[in-house]
N, C-alpha and C positions, 0 to 999 in steps of 0.2 A: 424946650426942645425945638430944634430946627428941622423942619421937614422940607425936603426938596421934592416938589411934585413933578419934576421932569421925568418923563417916561424913559426907561432904559430899553434900547432896542435889543431884541433877542433874536438870535439866528440871522442877524443882518449880514450883509455882504460888504460892509465898510471895511476898508483896509487902511491901517495907519500909514501915514506918510513915511516914505523910505523903506517900506516893506512890500512894495508892489511886486518885486521879483520873486518873493517867497509866497505869493498868494496861492499858488497851486502846490503847496508843499506835500500834500498827501500823495500826489502822483509822481513825485520825483523819486528817482532810484536811490536805494540805500547804498551809500558809499562807505565801505569799511576802510579805515586807515590802518595800514599794516603797522604793527608794533615792532620796533627794532629791539631785538634782544641783545643785550650787551654780553660779550663773551668774557667770562672770568677765568677761563682756563680749563684744562682737562680735569683737574681734581674737583673743581666746582661742579662740572657737568656730571661726573661720576657720582658724587654725593647726592646731587639733585635727582638723578635717575634712581638711585637706590632708595631715596626717601619716597619717591613717587611709587616705586614698586612695593615698598612696605605698606603704603596707604592702600594700594590695590589689594594686597594680601589681607589686610585688616577688614576691608569691605567683604571680601570673599568668605572669610571665616565667619563674619557676622551673618552673611546669607546662609551659610551652612548651618549655623546654630538655629536660625529661624526655621529652616526646612526640617531639621531633625526634630525640633519641638513640635512641628505640625504632624509629623509621622507619629510621634509619641502620643499626642493628644487624640488623634483619630483612633489609634489602636486601643488606648485606654478607654475611650468612650464606647468603642465597639464591644469591648469585653465586659463592660459594666452591666450587671443584671437589670438596672433601672432603665436602661436605654430601650426604647421601643424597637420592634422589628423593622419598622419603616426607617427609623434613624440608623439602625445597624446596617441596613442595605445601602443607605446613602453613604455612610461612613466607609463601607466596604469598597465603594466605587471611588472614594476620595483618597484612600490609602495609596493606591498605585500612583496617583498624581503627585502626592507628597513625596513618595519614594523617588519618583522621577526628578522632582525638584532637587532633592538631596543629592542624587547621582550627578546631576548637571553641575551643582555647586562643587562637588568633589572633583569632577573633571576639570573645572576651571582652576581650582587650586593646584591640581597636579600639573597643569600647563605652566604655572608661574614658578613652581618650586625650583627648577634648575637654575634660576637666577641667583639663588641663595647658596649654591654649592661652594663657590670659591671665595667667599667673603667672611668677614668677621661675624656675619649674621647667619651662620649655618644652623644655629640653634632654632631659627624660625622654620627651617626645612624640617628638622626633627620634630619640633612641636606641632607643625602642621600635619606631618605624617601620623603622629600619635592621635591627633584630633580626628583625622580621616578614619583611622582604624576604629576608634571608639564609636564614631558616627555610624558605622556599618553594623554595629551590634543592635540587637533588639532590647530596648529598655523595658524592664519588667516593673520597676518602681519609680516613683517620683524622685527618689534619692539618686537613682542612676541618671535620670535626665538632668537633675540638678548638678551632679558631678561633671557631666559633659558640659553643661553651660558654664560651670566654674572654670574648666580647662580652657574653653574658648575665651572667656573673659580674661583669664590670666595671660593668654597669648596676645590678645588685642591690647591689653594694658601695657605689656612689654613693648609691643610695636609702637604704641603711642609715645612711650618714654623715649625710645630710640629715634623716633621721628623728630622729637623736640631736640635731641642731641645733634642730629644731623642738620636741623635748621640752624642751630647755633653755630655749627661748623660752617655752614653756607654763609651766614652773616659775617663771620670772622674772615672768610676768604674775600668776600665783597669789600669789607672794610680795608683789608690789606691791599687789594688791587686799586681801590679808590685813593688811598693815601699816597 
């Protein structure tokens, strides 16, 4: 084995030759280079916007499902005879917070729905309205909660599928414009 006994300087101030100008790189301002977005036409922009809005709707539906599950879990635990009084009091204060989260998620979904009125994707408006209606009911059993989760999953799966279709369409438009 060859050992080099030369000490390695740690935390030194030595700057390699040619890099003197960048010595104070930590204090230099961050310069963002603007990206130039190529225009592929109106059809591309419309498809891209629709795909983005579908992605937003998918996120909102997922947030709603999470909030509704939180409400269900809190209510189920508060009605469980094995839960202590202290826990029931704590859960009683958590339920309104969970309901508030659910209502905010519903409000956000309702703001996005008008986008889907005049497109081939009107089924998402109807599916979202159905999910909203179901989310406002009180689930008495795990099966009710499961059915709601399944409805949300079905909707988000369809959105994902159509997002892929729209992405393929965007790629085809790009390819046609580039050729």
